[in-house]
C-alpha positions, 0 to 999 in steps of 0.5 A, a space after each residue: 499500500 503507498 504512503 500518503 505523503 501532502 505536497 506543498 509548494 512554497 512558490 506558490 505562497 503556501 506555508 503548510 502541509 494542510 496547503 498542499 495535496 495529498 497523493 499515495 506514492 511509494 516515496 518523497 520523489 514520487 509525491 513530489 513529481 506527481 504534484 508536479 504533474 498535478 500543477 502543470 495540467 491544473 494551472 494550464 502555465 505548464 510553468 514547470 514542464 516549461 523550464 522553472 523549478 518549484 520548490 516543494 514540502 514532502 509531507 508523509 500524513 496518516 489516514 487523517 491527514 496528520 503529518 506521521 513522519 520528517 517532512 522533506 524540502 525538494 526541488 522539481 524539474 520537468 520536461 517536455 519530451 516529444 511525442 510522434 504517431 504515425 499512421 497507415 495510408 490507405 489507397 484509395 481512401 
């Protein structure tokens, strides 16, 4: 079962785990990465994948969202990746 982590971003003015989002993750880095994907997708600015980095604090929390481990400060970065596709050309269509 994945550990729950609350992730808050000091760059966005968040001050504690209660200001952040909670993710089920395998470790601190996984939780921070999930937060970055969520932030970029929901802000529509794609600021992290666009080249800026984010300072976050990742805190393990229990089922009632109370801290139950040591918070760790992390820097989250992203990169865009090219995506290509191909399709068959059907003659006569």
